[in-house]
Every structure is written in structure tokens, then in C-alpha cells.
FIPARO-322438 format. One line per 4 residues: for each residue x, y, z of N, C-alpha, C. Coordinates in steps of 0.2 Angstrom, whole numbers. Example, Ala and Ser with C-alpha at 12.3 -4.5 7.8 and 13.67 -1.06 7.14 Angstrom:
<rs>
66,-28,39,62,-22,39,66,-16,39 | 64,-11,35,68,-5,36,64,0,39
</rs>
This chain:
<rs>
4,-6,0,0,0,0,4,6,0 | 2,12,-3,5,18,-3,1,23,0 | 5,28,3,1,34,5,3,40,0 | -1,45,0,0,51,-4,3,57,0
9,59,-2,13,65,1,13,70,-4 | 14,76,-1,14,82,-5,20,86,-3 | 24,89,-9,29,94,-8,28,100,-13 | 33,104,-14,32,110,-18,31,108,-25
32,102,-27,31,100,-34,25,96,-35 | 21,95,-30,14,92,-30,14,86,-26 | 10,81,-28,9,75,-24,12,69,-27 | 14,64,-23,17,58,-25,16,52,-21
16,46,-23,15,41,-19,21,38,-16 | 21,37,-9,26,34,-5,24,28,-2 | 28,22,-2,26,16,2,24,18,9 | 18,15,11,15,16,17,20,15,23
24,9,22,29,8,28,35,12,28 | 36,16,23,43,19,23,43,26,27 | 48,27,30,49,33,34,51,39,30 | 54,37,24,56,43,20,50,46,16
50,51,13,45,55,11,45,57,3 | 42,62,2,40,64,-5,47,65,-9 | 52,69,-6,58,71,-10,62,65,-11 | 62,60,-6,66,54,-7,63,50,-13
56,49,-12,52,46,-18,54,48,-25 | 54,55,-25,56,58,-32,63,56,-34 | 68,56,-29,74,54,-31,75,47,-33 | 71,43,-30,71,36,-32,69,35,-40
65,40,-42,62,40,-49,67,43,-53 | 70,49,-51,74,53,-56,81,50,-56 | 84,47,-51,90,44,-51,91,37,-50 | 87,33,-54,87,26,-53,93,23,-57
99,25,-54,106,23,-57,110,19,-53 | 112,13,-55,116,9,-51,113,6,-45 | 117,1,-42,115,-2,-36,119,1,-29 | 123,6,-30,127,8,-25,123,13,-20
123,11,-14,119,15,-9,124,18,-3 | 122,23,0,126,25,5,127,20,11 | 133,20,14,135,15,19,132,17,26 | 131,12,30,128,13,37,133,18,41
139,18,40,143,22,44,142,30,42 | 141,31,35,139,37,33,132,40,36 | 127,35,35,121,37,38,121,38,45 | 125,34,49,126,35,56,129,42,57
134,44,53,137,51,54,132,56,53 | 127,55,48,122,60,47,117,61,53 | 116,55,56,112,55,62,115,58,68 | 121,58,69,125,61,74,124,69,73
125,71,67,125,78,65,118,81,66 | 113,77,64,106,80,65,104,80,73 | 107,75,76,106,75,84,109,81,87 | 115,83,85,119,88,87,116,95,85
113,95,79,110,102,77,104,103,81 | 100,98,82,94,99,86,95,101,93 | 101,99,96,103,101,103,105,108,102 | 109,110,97,111,117,96,106,122,95
101,120,91,95,124,90,91,125,97 | 90,119,101,87,120,107,90,125,112 | 97,124,112,101,128,116,101,136,114 | 100,137,108,99,143,105,92,146,105
88,143,108,81,145,109,77,146,103 | 79,142,98,76,142,91,72,135,90 | 71,131,95,68,125,95,65,123,102 | 58,121,102,55,120,108,58,113,111
57,112,117,59,106,120,56,99,117 | 50,99,116,46,93,113,49,91,107 | 50,96,102,53,95,96,60,92,96 | 64,95,100,71,93,101,71,86,104
67,84,109,67,78,111,65,72,106 | 60,74,102,58,69,97,63,68,92 | 66,73,90,72,73,85,77,69,88 | 79,70,94,84,67,97,83,59,98
77,57,99,76,50,99,76,47,93 | 73,50,88,73,48,81,80,47,78 | 84,52,79,91,52,77,95,47,80 | 94,45,86,97,39,89,95,33,86
89,32,83,87,26,79,91,26,73 | 93,32,70,97,32,64,104,30,66 | 107,33,71,114,31,73,115,24,75 | 110,21,78,110,14,80,109,9,74
108,12,68,107,7,62,100,4,62 | 95,6,66,89,3,66,84,5,60 | 86,10,56,82,13,51,85,12,44 | 91,8,44,95,8,38,91,7,31
86,3,32,82,1,26,78,7,23 | 78,12,27,74,18,24,78,23,21 | 84,21,19,89,25,15,91,22,9 | 86,22,4,87,18,-2,90,22,-8
92,28,-7,94,32,-13,101,30,-15 | 101,31,-22,108,30,-25,113,35,-24 | 119,33,-23,125,38,-22,125,42,-28 | 123,40,-34,123,44,-40,117,49,-41
118,55,-39,113,60,-38,116,67,-40 | 112,71,-42,114,78,-43,115,83,-37 | 118,89,-38,118,94,-33,123,92,-28 | 122,94,-22,127,93,-17,125,88,-12
121,83,-14,119,78,-10,112,80,-6 | 108,85,-10,102,87,-7,97,81,-6 | 97,76,-10,92,71,-10,93,67,-4 | 100,65,-2,101,61,4,100,65,10
102,72,10,100,76,16,93,76,17 | 89,76,12,82,76,13,79,69,15 | 82,64,13,81,57,15,82,57,22 | 87,59,25,88,59,32,83,63,36
82,69,33,77,74,36,70,71,37 | 68,67,31,61,64,31,61,58,36 | 66,54,36,66,48,40,66,50,47 | 70,55,49,70,57,56,63,61,58
61,65,53,54,68,54,48,63,55 | 48,58,51,43,53,51,43,48,57 | 49,47,59,50,43,65,48,47,71 | 50,53,71,48,57,77,41,58,77
37,59,72,30,59,71,27,53,74 | 30,47,72,27,41,75,28,40,82 | 34,43,85,35,43,92,30,47,96 | 28,52,92,23,57,95,15,55,94
15,49,91,8,46,89,4,50,84 | 8,53,80,5,57,74,5,53,68 | 3,56,63,2,53,56,8,53,52 | 11,48,50,17,48,46,16,51,39
20,56,37,19,60,31,16,66,32 | 13,68,38,9,74,39,14,80,41 | 20,79,42,25,84,43,24,88,50 | 19,85,54,18,88,61,17,82,66
20,83,72,23,90,75,30,91,73 | 34,87,69,41,88,67,41,88,59 | 43,94,57,44,95,50,51,94,47 | 52,90,42,58,88,39,63,94,38
60,99,35,64,105,33,64,110,39 | 58,112,41,58,118,46,61,116,53 | 61,109,55,63,107,61,70,103,61 | 70,97,57,76,93,57,81,96,53
80,100,48,85,104,44,86,111,46 | 83,113,52,83,120,54,91,122,55 | 92,128,53,99,131,53,104,128,49 | 102,124,44,107,120,40,106,121,33
111,118,29,110,118,22,114,111,20 | 111,108,14,115,103,12,122,104,11 | 124,110,9,130,112,7,135,112,13 | 133,113,19,137,112,25,136,105,28
130,102,28,128,96,31,132,90,28 | 132,90,21,135,84,18,143,83,19 | 147,89,18,154,88,19,155,87,27 | 151,89,31,152,88,38,151,81,40
146,78,37,144,71,38,150,66,35 | 153,68,30,158,64,27,164,64,32 | 166,70,34,171,71,39,170,67,45 | 164,67,48,162,63,54,163,56,53
161,53,47,161,46,46,168,44,45 | 172,48,41,180,46,41,183,46,47 | 182,51,51,185,51,58,184,45,62 | 177,44,62,175,38,67,178,32,64
177,30,58,180,24,55,187,23,56 | 191,29,55,198,29,55,200,27,63 | 197,31,67,198,29,74,197,22,77 | 191,20,75,188,14,77,190,8,74
192,8,67,193,2,63,200,3,60 | 202,8,56,208,8,52,214,8,56 | 215,13,61,221,14,65,222,8,69 | 217,6,73,218,0,77,220,-6,73
218,-7,67,219,-13,63,227,-12,60 | 228,-6,58,235,-5,56,240,-6,61 | 239,-4,67,243,-4,73,244,-12,75 | 239,-16,75,240,-23,76,245,-26,71
244,-24,64,248,-27,59,255,-24,60 | 256,-18,62,263,-15,63,267,-18,69 | 263,-20,74,266,-24,79,268,-31,77 | 264,-34,73,266,-41,71,272,-41,66
272,-36,62,278,-35,57,284,-34,61 | 284,-30,66,290,-29,71,292,-35,74 | 287,-39,76,288,-46,79,292,-51,74 | 289,-51,68,292,-55,63,299,-53,61
300,-47,61,307,-44,59,312,-47,64 | 310,-48,70,315,-50,75,315,-58,75 | 309,-61,74,309,-68,73,313,-71,67 | 313,-67,62,316,-70,56,323,-67,55
326,-64,60,333,-61,59,339,-65,57 | 338,-72,59,343,-77,57,342,-81,50 | 337,-79,47,335,-83,41,338,-79,35 | 343,-82,32,346,-78,26,343,-80,20
342,-75,15,339,-76,9,342,-72,4 | 341,-74,-3,344,-70,-8,339,-64,-10 | 342,-58,-10,338,-52,-12,337,-52,-20 | 332,-49,-22,330,-49,-29,330,-41,-31
332,-40,-37,332,-33,-40,332,-34,-47 | 328,-30,-51,328,-31,-58,327,-38,-61 | 322,-41,-57,320,-48,-59,325,-53,-59 | 330,-52,-55,336,-57,-54,338,-57,-47
342,-62,-46,345,-63,-39,350,-57,-38 | 351,-55,-32,355,-50,-30,359,-52,-24 | 361,-48,-20,365,-49,-14,361,-52,-8 | 363,-56,-4,359,-59,2,357,-53,7
352,-55,11,350,-51,16,346,-56,21 | 344,-54,27,340,-59,31,333,-57,30 | 328,-62,31,321,-61,30,319,-56,35 | 322,-56,41,321,-51,46,322,-44,44
327,-43,40,329,-36,37,323,-34,32 | 321,-39,28,316,-38,24,310,-35,27 | 308,-39,32,302,-38,36,302,-31,40 | 309,-29,42,310,-23,45,308,-17,41
309,-18,34,307,-13,29,299,-12,29 | 296,-18,29,289,-18,29,286,-14,35 | 289,-16,41,287,-13,47,288,-5,47 | 294,-3,45,296,4,45,291,8,40
289,5,34,285,8,30,278,9,33 | 275,4,36,269,4,39,268,9,45 | 274,9,49,274,14,55,274,21,52 | 277,22,47,277,29,44,270,31,41
267,26,38,260,27,35,255,28,41 | 256,25,46,251,26,52,252,34,54 | 259,36,55,260,43,57,257,48,52 | 258,46,45,255,51,40,247,51,41
244,45,42,237,45,42,235,49,48 | 238,48,54,236,52,60,237,60,59 | 242,61,55,243,68,53,238,71,49 | 236,67,44,231,69,39,224,69,42
223,65,47,217,65,51,215,72,55 | 220,75,57,219,81,60,216,86,56 | 217,86,49,213,91,45,206,89,44 | 204,82,45,197,80,45,193,83,50
196,84,56,193,86,62,189,93,61 | 192,97,56,189,104,55,182,103,50 | 177,105,53,170,104,50,167,110,47 | 163,109,42,160,115,38,154,117,41
151,113,46,144,115,49,144,122,52 | 138,125,50,137,132,52,138,137,47 | 141,135,41,142,139,35,136,140,31 | 131,136,32,124,135,29,126,135,21
122,139,17,122,138,10,128,140,6 | 131,146,8,137,148,5,143,150,9 | 142,149,16,148,150,20,147,156,25 | 142,159,24,141,165,28,138,164,35
134,158,35,131,156,41,124,159,42 | 121,162,36,115,165,36,110,160,39 | 105,163,43,99,160,46,102,155,52 | 107,157,55,109,154,61,111,159,66
110,157,73,112,162,78,120,162,79 | 122,167,82,129,168,83,132,162,87 | 138,160,85,141,154,88,137,148,88 | 133,147,83,129,141,82,134,136,80
139,137,75,143,132,73,147,129,79 | 149,133,84,153,131,90,149,126,94 | 142,128,94,138,124,98,137,117,95 | 136,117,89,135,110,85,141,106,86
147,109,85,153,105,85,155,102,92 | 153,106,97,154,104,104,149,98,105 | 143,98,102,139,92,103,141,86,99 | 144,87,93,147,82,89,153,79,93
157,83,96,163,80,99,161,76,105 | 155,79,109,153,75,115,150,68,113 | 147,68,108,144,62,105,149,57,103 | 154,59,99,159,55,96,165,54,100
167,58,105,173,58,109,179,60,104 | 178,64,99,183,66,94,183,73,94 | 189,76,94,190,83,95,189,87,88 | 183,87,86,181,91,80,181,99,82
183,103,76,183,110,77,180,113,71 | 177,120,72,174,123,66,180,125,61 | 178,124,55,183,126,49,185,133,50 | 191,134,49,193,141,50,191,146,44
189,143,39,186,147,33,181,143,30 | 174,144,31,169,140,29,168,141,22 | 170,146,19,169,147,11,173,142,8 | 179,141,10,184,136,8,181,129,9
179,128,15,176,121,18,170,119,13 | 166,124,11,160,122,7,162,121,-1 | 167,125,-3,169,125,-10,173,119,-12 | 177,116,-7,181,110,-9,182,105,-4
185,99,-6,186,94,-1,193,92,-1 | 197,97,0,204,96,0,207,92,5 | 204,92,11,206,88,17,205,81,16 | 199,79,12,197,72,11,202,70,5
203,74,0,208,72,-5,215,71,-2 | 217,75,2,223,74,5,223,67,9 | 218,66,13,217,60,17,217,54,13 | 214,54,7,213,49,2,220,47,-1
224,53,-2,231,52,-5,235,48,0 | 234,50,6,238,47,12,237,39,12 | 231,37,11,229,30,11,232,27,5 | 232,30,0,235,27,-6,243,26,-5
</rs>
């Protein structure tokens, strides 16, 4: 069964059981491209961001307590992965990720409405744009969510795994120190070395890679959030960016900071490009 929802473009059918709404449904039609979907860690990062924005709005007296608490509860469901099936959009979409931002806004809105015993799709008492997306723009939300996802997975998965491997390579370089082998260069036998010496090279390379990743990660900590559409922070209260990032840091236990220049943070993804290059 379907329900009928309405947006600025008119009415559209949405699956009755779906938490997403009209704009997500349009995206499924307009961008029916490929099978690639946004990963759970990225959607989790979006949930963290929306939770933090709701708290910042509440603390700035631009959101009432009931709306904040409903968004907070719904965002937790997104963070915990309980609503992952309601994020069906393709990664191949136009603009700055507006469709996915609206997908998150609609899911949180409708889950919040359900918690309030309201009618899903009614946009009341929690509106996807006016409440969940309050004081935000896709232009600052999307890059911020990317940075959050990168930082969390690097801290929780990448660096711990690399450090385990680094310790094991160090152990093997000592274990193999008496094993002599023939070195190879230019596709032929060369001078001898020990297998331990060879493994010490692998260990040293990886140790330096870890150091470079940790250095590049420091740039990822700077977030675009609070810049809104073009970097000016229009439609936000003073120090709104600091409030959001303080909440994100509290949730993630990661020392995020406001971007020093939000015009640059919105215009490019140099920090992510640099981080990607470091991984390569």
C-alpha cells in the first residue's frame, strides 16, 4: 500500500511503511542509477549531525523542548542502524547531496512523528525542513557528515587494525633475523639479506604510514557545519557552529573544530583528497 505525500512539486505516492517521504520518492524515480547505496557508517554520521543540530537549536532557543526531544530520539534510531532500510537512494545523484540530506530529514521527521503518535507523512509535529534541517544547508551538512564518518571509522577500525599489523611485522622482523635469503632486484638474484631485514622494511613503511594517516586525520577534524548555503552562516544564531561541533565532539569523543574558513570548507574537499592520498 502507498500513502500520498505532497511537496512543492505536487503529490506523489510513497510506500506506506517507509519513513522517507516525497523528496526521497522523487529521487528514487529521477536517479534510478546503479546499485550503490550510502553505507551505514555514513548514515550514522548524518544521524549524529542531526542530533547535534537539534541540541544546538534547542540551546539557542530556536527549537522547543518537545521537538528537540523527538528529533533526538529519532536520530538515535538512525545512529544505531535501526532505520537503515529507509535510506534507499543511489549515491549517483545531482547537486550537493540534497536528496540524501532530505532522505535523512524525512526519516527522522517521520520517525519522530510516529513517536509522538502522529500521522506519518503529515510533517507535524516535526517538519523535515523547518525542524530537522533547521539552521542547516545541504552544502554544510554533507561535507560535515563525510568528515564525521571518516574520523569515526579511522579511529575505530583503520588505525587499530594497522597498529596490530605494525606490531606483528615488528615481531616477525625479530623472529626472522637469522633466516638468510637472496635479495631480488631487476627480476634477478642480487646480494643476500635476512628475512628479518626484509620484514623490518615492511614494518618501517607501515609505521610511517600510520604517522601520516594520524597527521592527515587532524585536517578531517575541521567541520564546515554552520556555514549554511554559501559559507556566511545566514539563518543561524551567533556561535551556532561552535555549539553544534561541541555536541558532535561530545557524542563521538573526537576533537572536532569549526573550519577556519567556511567558504573554503564548502567549496572544496581538499582535506578528504589529502586523506585519500595518504591512504594510497
